[in-house]
C-alpha positions as CSV (number, residue, x, y, z in Angstrom):
1,M,0.0,0.0,0.0
2,D,1.2,3.4,-1.0
3,L,-0.4,6.1,1.2
4,K,-0.1,8.9,-1.4
5,N,-3.7,10.3,-2.0
6,K,-5.1,7.5,0.2
7,T,-7.7,8.4,2.9
8,V,-6.4,7.5,6.4
9,W,-8.7,7.9,9.4
10,I,-6.8,8.1,12.7
11,T,-8.5,8.0,16.2
12,G,-6.8,9.5,19.2
13,A,-5.2,11.9,16.8
14,S,-4.8,14.9,19.1
15,S,-1.7,13.7,21.0
16,G,0.9,11.0,21.5
17,I,1.1,8.1,19.0
18,G,-2.0,9.4,17.2
19,R,-0.5,12.8,16.6
20,A,2.7,11.2,15.4
21,L,0.7,9.0,13.0
22,V,-1.0,12.1,11.5
23,L,2.3,13.7,10.9
24,E,3.7,10.5,9.4
25,C,0.8,9.9,7.1
26,A,0.6,13.5,6.0
27,R,4.3,13.4,5.2
28,R,3.6,10.4,2.9
29,G,1.0,12.3,1.0
30,A,-2.2,10.8,2.6
31,K,-5.5,12.5,3.0
32,V,-6.1,12.4,6.8
33,V,-9.2,12.3,8.9
34,L,-8.4,13.3,12.5
35,S,-10.6,12.1,15.4
36,A,-10.4,12.6,19.1
37,R,-12.6,14.5,21.7
38,N,-10.9,17.9,21.7
39,L,-11.6,19.9,18.6
40,A,-9.0,22.6,19.3
41,D,-6.2,20.0,19.7
42,L,-7.2,18.3,16.5
43,K,-7.1,21.5,14.6
44,S,-3.7,22.2,16.1
45,V,-2.3,18.8,14.9
46,Q,-4.0,19.4,11.5
47,A,-2.1,22.7,11.1
48,E,1.2,21.2,12.4
49,A,1.0,18.5,9.8
50,G,0.5,21.0,7.0
51,L,-2.9,19.7,6.2
52,T,-5.7,21.8,4.7
53,T,-9.5,21.4,4.5
54,A,-8.9,20.0,1.0
55,D,-6.8,17.1,2.1
56,S,-8.1,16.5,5.6
57,L,-11.2,16.4,7.8
58,V,-11.5,17.0,11.5
59,I,-14.2,14.9,13.2
60,P,-14.5,15.1,17.0
61,L,-15.2,11.6,18.4
62,D,-15.8,10.3,21.9
63,L,-15.1,6.5,21.8
64,K,-17.4,6.1,24.8
65,K,-20.3,7.3,22.7
66,Y,-20.1,4.7,20.0
67,S,-23.7,4.2,19.0
68,A,-23.8,6.9,16.3
69,F,-20.5,6.3,14.5
70,G,-22.4,5.6,11.2
71,K,-23.2,9.3,10.8
72,E,-19.5,10.1,11.1
73,V,-18.6,7.5,8.5
74,Q,-21.0,9.0,6.0
75,K,-19.3,12.4,6.5
76,V,-16.0,10.9,5.5
77,L,-17.4,9.0,2.6
78,K,-19.1,12.1,1.3
79,K,-15.9,14.1,1.3
80,F,-13.4,11.5,0.2
81,G,-15.4,8.7,-1.3
82,A,-13.7,5.9,0.7
83,V,-11.7,5.0,3.8
84,D,-8.6,3.3,2.6
85,L,-7.0,2.8,6.0
86,L,-8.6,3.0,9.4
87,I,-6.1,3.3,12.3
88,N,-7.8,2.6,15.6
89,N,-5.4,4.3,18.0
90,G,-7.6,6.0,20.7
91,G,-7.6,4.5,24.2
92,I,-6.9,4.9,27.9
93,S,-4.6,3.0,30.2
94,Q,-4.8,1.9,33.9
95,R,-2.5,2.0,36.9
96,A,-4.3,0.2,39.8
97,L,-4.4,-3.2,41.6
98,A,-7.4,-5.3,40.5
99,H,-8.8,-5.8,44.1
100,E,-8.8,-2.0,44.7
101,T,-10.4,-1.0,41.3
102,H,-14.0,0.1,41.0
103,L,-16.1,-1.8,38.5
104,G,-16.9,1.5,36.7
105,V,-13.2,1.8,35.8
106,Y,-13.3,-1.5,34.1
107,E,-16.5,-0.5,32.2
108,E,-14.8,2.7,31.0
109,L,-11.7,0.8,29.8
110,M,-13.8,-1.6,27.9
111,S,-16.1,1.1,26.5
112,V,-13.2,3.2,25.1
113,N,-10.6,0.5,24.3
114,Y,-12.8,-2.2,23.0
115,F,-16.4,-1.3,22.2
116,G,-15.5,2.2,20.8
117,N,-12.7,0.7,18.8
118,I,-14.7,-2.1,17.2
119,A,-17.8,0.1,16.7
120,L,-15.9,2.4,14.4
121,T,-14.5,-0.6,12.5
122,L,-17.9,-2.1,12.1
123,A,-19.2,1.2,10.8
124,V,-16.4,1.5,8.2
125,L,-16.3,-2.1,7.3
126,P,-19.3,-2.3,4.9
127,S,-17.8,0.4,2.6
128,M,-14.5,-1.5,2.5
129,R,-16.3,-4.8,1.7
130,A,-18.3,-3.2,-1.0
131,R,-15.1,-2.0,-2.7
132,A,-13.2,-5.2,-1.9
133,S,-10.3,-3.0,-0.6
134,G,-9.1,-1.5,2.6
135,A,-6.9,-1.8,5.6
136,I,-7.5,-1.7,9.3
137,A,-4.7,-1.2,11.9
138,V,-5.2,-1.4,15.6
139,I,-2.8,0.1,18.1
140,S,-2.9,-2.5,20.9
141,S,-0.1,-2.9,23.4
142,V,2.5,-5.5,24.6
143,A,0.1,-5.6,27.6
144,G,-2.4,-7.1,25.1
145,K,-0.3,-10.2,24.8
146,L,0.8,-10.6,28.4
147,G,-0.9,-9.4,31.6
148,T,1.1,-7.2,34.0
149,P,0.4,-5.8,37.4
150,L,-1.6,-2.6,37.6
151,R,-3.1,-3.1,34.2
152,S,-5.7,-5.9,34.6
153,G,-8.5,-4.0,32.9
154,Y,-6.2,-2.4,30.3
155,S,-4.8,-5.8,29.4
156,A,-8.2,-7.4,29.3
157,S,-9.4,-4.7,26.8
158,K,-6.4,-5.2,24.6
159,F,-6.6,-9.0,24.8
160,A,-10.2,-8.7,23.6
161,L,-9.1,-6.7,20.6
162,D,-6.7,-9.4,19.6
163,G,-9.4,-12.0,19.5
164,F,-11.8,-9.8,17.6
165,Y,-9.4,-8.7,14.9
166,E,-7.9,-12.1,14.3
167,A,-11.4,-13.3,13.5
168,L,-12.2,-10.3,11.4
169,R,-9.0,-10.8,9.4
170,A,-9.9,-14.3,8.6
171,E,-13.5,-13.4,7.7
172,N,-12.5,-10.6,5.3
173,Y,-9.5,-12.2,3.6
174,R,-11.4,-12.8,0.4
175,E,-12.6,-9.2,0.4
176,N,-8.9,-8.0,0.3
177,I,-9.1,-6.3,3.6
178,Q,-5.9,-6.3,5.6
179,V,-5.8,-6.2,9.4
180,T,-2.6,-5.2,11.2
181,M,-2.3,-5.5,14.9
182,V,0.4,-3.2,16.5
183,F,1.8,-4.0,19.9
184,P,3.9,-1.1,21.2
185,G,5.9,-1.4,24.4
186,F,6.8,1.7,26.4
187,V,6.4,4.8,24.2
188,N,7.2,8.3,25.5
189,T,3.7,9.8,25.5
190,R,1.3,11.1,28.2
191,V,-0.6,7.8,28.4
192,S,0.6,7.1,32.0
193,L,-0.4,10.7,33.0
194,N,-4.0,10.0,31.8
195,A,-4.1,6.4,33.1
196,R,-7.1,5.6,35.3
197,T,-6.4,4.8,39.0
198,A,-8.6,2.6,41.3
199,D,-11.3,5.3,41.6
200,G,-11.3,6.4,38.0
201,K,-9.2,9.5,38.4
202,K,-6.2,10.3,36.2
203,Q,-2.8,9.1,37.6
204,G,-1.2,12.5,36.8
205,V,2.3,11.1,37.0
206,M,4.7,10.1,34.2
207,D,6.0,6.6,34.7
208,G,9.7,6.3,34.6
209,A,9.6,3.5,32.0
210,Q,7.2,5.5,29.9
211,A,9.6,8.5,29.9
212,K,12.5,6.3,28.8
213,G,10.4,4.6,26.0
214,I,10.8,5.0,22.3
215,S,9.5,8.2,20.7
216,A,6.0,8.5,19.4
217,A,7.5,9.4,16.0
218,E,9.5,6.2,15.8
219,C,6.5,4.2,16.8
220,A,4.4,5.9,14.1
221,R,7.1,5.3,11.5
222,Q,7.4,1.6,12.3
223,T,3.6,1.3,12.4
224,V,3.1,2.8,9.0
225,N,5.8,0.6,7.5
226,A,4.2,-2.5,8.9
227,I,0.8,-1.5,7.4
228,I,2.4,-0.8,4.0
229,R,4.1,-4.2,4.1
230,R,0.7,-5.8,5.0
231,K,2.0,-7.3,8.3
232,N,-0.5,-9.2,10.5
233,D,1.3,-8.4,13.7
234,V,4.2,-6.1,14.7
235,Y,5.9,-5.5,18.0
236,I,7.3,-2.0,18.4
237,S,9.3,-1.7,21.6
238,G,12.7,-1.8,23.3
239,A,14.6,-5.0,24.1
240,R,13.0,-5.3,27.6
241,E,9.5,-5.7,26.3
242,K,10.5,-8.0,23.4
243,F,12.3,-10.2,25.9
244,A,9.1,-10.3,28.0
245,V,7.0,-11.4,25.0
246,F,9.6,-14.1,24.2
247,M,9.6,-15.4,27.8
248,H,5.8,-15.3,28.0
249,R,5.5,-17.4,24.8
250,F,8.2,-20.0,25.2
251,F,8.8,-20.1,29.0
252,P,5.4,-19.2,30.6
253,G,6.2,-20.7,34.0
254,L,9.4,-18.7,34.4
255,F,7.7,-15.6,33.0
256,A,5.0,-15.9,35.7
257,K,7.6,-15.9,38.4
258,I,9.5,-12.9,36.9
259,I,6.4,-10.7,36.4
260,R,5.4,-10.9,40.0
261,N,8.2,-8.6,41.1
262,A,8.9,-6.8,37.8
263,K,8.9,-3.0,37.8
264,V,6.1,-2.2,35.3
265,T,5.9,1.6,35.7
């Protein structure tokens, strides 16, 4: 896939990995649809990327309010005719022990990270199937492949995405729709600042591991390269996270002992 003149819809586009994806896709000549909750922030990223109203569209979107996404899809199709690539990036994280966490926090995590995510995909999917063309990318997390302390709800929502999109990929293979799952490790963004604590409040603190993570720009570059190469799965992280994935897969008993005392913030 060459992104030049292709329409790319990115959620969570106002900051972090989403912002970096907008910049990367715009640099490659794509027409970009930017979505997140904050309109002012979206317009700021739009301008930063050098996008105009001719080659981009700003659509404020709250992933918790996922029942009306069909209306937003029609706006995009009316302007650009198609969604060539949907990048589901929007989401929230968690920093709390399971036994201390209110059920409402788990509900919010699933609403944003899972139901809001798949709802937009299901709204876009019919137009891709009708054209027998399209690509969907999902920004998951290494925590979507292995559970770590303080992220029980976050991991659950990302594990759920993996199951859904593996099935979706198989179902839509003959319709020429590519599904790429992206599993970042620690990326230097504000995700830990906005992570939900046990009572649903924002943590408000930058994790040390997050601050030392790879840049959002590098994560975006590797993500777009994986999509272009039609990869099914890609891990984007430092050596520490890749080693954890390796241990979890091939030495699960040993991994279970290590993760008990691992520093995960």
